[in-house]
N, C-alpha and C positions, 0 to 999 in steps of 0.2 A: 383249394386242395384238389387232388386227383380224384375224379369221380369213379375211376376204375377200382378203387380200394373200398372195401367194406367197412373199414374202421372210421367211425365218425369222431373227429377231434372237436371237442366242445369249444365254443368261443372263449371261455375262461382260460383254456390252455393256449389257444391261438394267441391270446394277448401276451403270454409269456414270451412269444417269439415274434412279436409285431413291433414295428417302430411307431412313432407318433402319428404317422400317416396311415397306419393300419396295414402296412406292407410287411410280409414275412421277412425276417432277417436270416432265415435258414431255408434250405430246400424243403419242399413239402414232405419228402421221404424222411428227412432228418426229424422234422417236427412230429410226424406220425410215430416214428420209432421212440422218440423221447416221451411222447404222450403214453404210449403203451407201457414203457418202463415206469413212469410216474404213477399211472393208474394201478398197475400191478403192485407197486410198492405201497401205495395208500391202502389197497385191499389187504396186503400182508400185515400192515400195522394195526389193523382193527383189533385182532386178538391181543396183541401186545398192549395196546392202550387200555383195553378192558381189563386185562390182568393187572396192570399197574394200578388201575382204579380200585380193584377189589383187594389187592395185597397191600399197597402202600397207602391207599385212601387219601391221596392229595386231591385237590379239586380237579375237575375236568379241564379247566383252563390251564392249570399248572402242568398237567400231563401233556397237553398239546404244546405248550411253550417249550417244555423239555425236549419233546420229539423234534420240534422245529429247530431248536438250538443244535441238536445232534445232526440233523440233516444239513444244516448250514456249514458244517465243517468240510474241509477239502476232501477228507477221507470218504465222505458219503457218496461221492460220484455224481452228485446233482448240484446244479447252480442254486444260489440263494432264491432266485425267482421260482425255480422248480420246487425248492423246499417249501416255500410259502404255499404254492399251489397244492402240493401233496398234503400238507397239514390241513389246509382248508377243505380239501376233498375228504380227508380222514374224518374231520369233524362232521361233514355231511353224511358220510357212511354210517357213523355211529350215533347220529342225531344229537350231537353236542353243540352248544353255541361255540363259535370260534372266537377266541380272544384276539386282540390286536397282536399281530406277530411282527416283532422287530428283530431284524438280523443282528446277531451279536457283533460288536465292534472287534475288528481283528487285533490281536495282541501283538505288540512289537516283538520282533525277534531279538533275542539276547545276543549281544556281540561277544567277541572273544575276550 
């Protein structure tokens, strides 16, 4: 990554954009921008997750799974790998154990 930039992208996020040989699959500026977006989103989801926990009272794991499922949709604007990173980061921020996160299987599109 570029040493001129003050933003440190953690190895866990770098892995989202690395191939099997640990080479970036995107330009460093793109990875940095995506990291900033994902980190901000994880931070914004803290209050939402805590509210769900106190209002609906499902388990911490179920809340994280639901958030992950929502982030895995095309409308979220993040990839499935980013959704998994965001949810894992959210669990770290609120000190909840992170359950196994499985991307939902895409539903077939109904034909005419």
